[in-house]
N, C-alpha and C positions, 0 to 999 in steps of 0.2 A: 674208208681205207681198211683193208684187211691185212693183218699180219699173221701169217701162218708160220709156226715155230717148229723147227727141227731140234729136238733136245739132244745135245751131244755130250753133256757133262753128267757123270753119274753122281747121284746124291749119296753122301756118306754122312751119317750123324757125327757131329762134333760135340765133345763135352761142353756144357754151357759156359764154363769159365774160359774155354779156348776159342769161342766164337768172336769174330770181328764184326760180322754183319749177321742179322737175323731178321726175317720178315715172314708174314703169313703167305703161304703158298697160294697164288692166284689160280694156278692150273690144277685144280683138285682132281681132274679126271685122269691126269697122267701119273701122279704120285700119291701113294697112300699115306702121306704124312701131312701134318698141319703146318709145318714151318719149312722154310728154306734158309740155308745159312751160307755165309761167306760168298763164294763165287756164284752160286745159284741165286742168291739174294741180289747181287749186283747185276747179273744178267736180267733178272726180272725187272729191276729198277730201270735199266737201260731200255728194255722193250716197252715199259710203261711210258717213259719220256718220249720215245719215238712214236707211240700210238696216240699221244695227246696232241690235237691240232693247236698250233701256235695261236694264242689269243683267245682260247676257249675257256680259260679259267677266270672267273670274275676278279678275284683278288690277286691273281698272279698272271697278268696278261702276257708276260714274256716267257712263261713256262711252256715247254712243248717243242714240237718240231714242225717245220713247214713242209716236209716231204709229202704229206698226204694230199696237199693241194696240187702237186705236180702229176698225180696219177691220172688226171683228166687231160693232160697235155698229150701231144702226139707221142706214140710209143716208138722211140728211137734212141740212139746213143747220146744225143744232146740232152734229152730229158733225163736219161740215166745219169749223166754227169751232174746235172742240177740236183737230182735226188741224193746222189752220193755226197755232194757238197753240203746239202741241207742236213744230212745225218751227222756228218763229222762236226759241223757247226753246232748242232744241238747238243752233242755230247761234250763239246768243249766250252759251251756257254755257261757262265757262272750262275745264271738264273735257273738252271736245271739241277743245281746242287750235286754235280758229279765231278767237278774239277779236281777235288782232292782224292777221289776214289778211283777214277779212270784216267789214264794217261796214254800217250802213244797210240791214239786211235787210228786204225786203218780200216778202209772200207772198199770193197769191190762190188760192182753191180754188173750182172750179165742179163741180157735180154733173153727171157725164157719163152715158153709157148703160151698161147692164149693171153697175150698182153700181161705177162707176169714178170716182174723183175726178181731175179735171184740175188739176194744180198748176203755177202759174207763179211762179217764184222769182227775185228780183232782189237784187243786193247790190253794194257798192262794194269794190274791191280797192285799199286805200291804197298798198301798196308798188308797185303797177303803175300807179297814178294813173288808174284807169278804173272804169267800171261794167260789170257782166256780168249775164246772166240765162240761165235755162234753163227748160224745161218738161218735165214728166214726168207719168205716170199712176200712181195708187195704187189697188190693189184687193186684196181678200183672195184668197189662192191657192186 
């Protein structure tokens, strides 16, 4: 499964004492900083959860998302609804450690060109008292 990410949130450094979330920046080619904080950190964690196939971690077999297995199904609106359901289920699953950080998950999928699903994902970040969203593409590799 390939996740292509369109970055929509600007990175602004926050003082260390004001940070709620902080993590190492996995996308070192896009940003010249070593860490991501707050909303960027949560976005990165969400994309990480969605990119891990369900059952692929030895000690945490319920961690991850089932959506990647659907990319080899027929490219149609029915499969898109399954993938949408898998994404929302993964973000609301307690095994993925996001239930206190991400609420009110909304997801739309559009059939794109070259058998690519265009995903728009939105959520509320209660600890940061704001909403966030991101868009990315899913396709079989």
